[in-house]
C-alpha positions, 0 to 999 in steps of 0.5 A: 713858033714851036716845033713839032718835036718841041710840042711833043717834048713839052707834052711828054714832060707835062705827063711825066710830071703828073705820073710819080710812078713813071710811064712805060714807053707805049703808054706815053706814046699812046697818051701823046697821040690822043692829046696831039692827034695831028702829029704823025705817029712816027714823029711822036715815037722818035721824039719820045725815044730820044727824050732822055738825050734831048731833055736829060735835065727833066727826064730819066729812065730808071729801067728799060722802057720806063720814063720818069720826071727827075723830080721823082728821082730817088736820091741816095743821101746815105753816107758811104760805109768804108 
């Protein structure tokens, strides 16, 4: 059996995988609420807020209020200049 937070996290990650530009916090919360109408809004809000702490291997925040999937993370492969 999957927990409520597990369902919300899975939905958030699914949405972020399909959003190369990332999603703002409010946008992500609104889409999850539409997809999972039986979930309490505060549960969704709290789960999304903690997403980078609970799933750091899948989600990161490049700037305040913007969530992105790690597959879209820009890497700095340039050699460092002395």
